C-alpha positions in Angstrom: 29.2 39.3 31.8 28.8 36.2 29.6 31.0 33.3 30.5 33.0 31.4 27.8 34.3 27.8 27.6 37.8 27.0 28.8 39.0 26.3 25.3 37.6 29.6 24.0 39.3 31.4 26.9 42.6 29.7 26.3 42.5 30.6 22.6 42.2 34.2 23.6 45.0 34.2 26.2 47.7 31.9 24.7 49.4 31.8 21.4 49.5 28.0 21.6 46.7 27.1 24.0 47.0 24.1 26.3 44.9 21.0 25.5 41.5 20.8 27.1 42.7 18.1 29.7 45.3 20.6 31.0 42.7 23.3 31.2 40.4 21.1 33.2 43.2 20.2 35.6 44.0 24.0 36.1 40.3 24.6 36.8 40.1 21.8 39.4 43.4 23.0 41.1 42.2 26.6 41.3 44.8 27.9 38.9 42.3 30.0 37.0 41.0 33.1 38.8 38.1 33.7 39.1 37.3 30.1 39.5 35.5 28.5 36.5 32.1 26.9 37.1 31.2 23.4 35.8 27.8 22.8 34.2 27.4 19.3 33.1 30.7 18.3 31.5 31.8 21.8 30.5 33.7 24.4 32.4 32.8 28.1 31.9 35.0 31.0 32.9 34.9 34.8 32.8 36.6 36.1 29.6 39.0 38.3 31.7 40.0 35.4 34.0 43.8 34.9 34.6 45.9 31.8 35.0 48.1 31.8 38.1 51.3 29.7 38.0 51.5 28.8 41.7 48.7 27.8 44.0 49.3 27.9 47.8 47.6 24.9 49.3 47.3 25.2 53.0 47.2 22.0 54.9 49.1 19.9 52.4 51.5 17.3 53.8 54.7 19.1 52.7 53.8 22.4 54.5 52.8 20.4 57.6 56.1 18.6 57.7 58.1 21.8 57.2 56.2 23.4 60.1 57.0 20.5 62.5 
């Protein structure tokens, strides 16, 4: 399946799409599944990818403090 840019993907999935900087942050944080790929300066994503609102990050400081 052909991948699309983050901005094209966002235009399909949101009535008022986030700005490109926000989309790039989501891509780096793993908030888009399946994970976009970066080629040069551009991120490409599957057209049917989904945004997830919460990302569970194992090993972050807060979770380590709660476990102690």
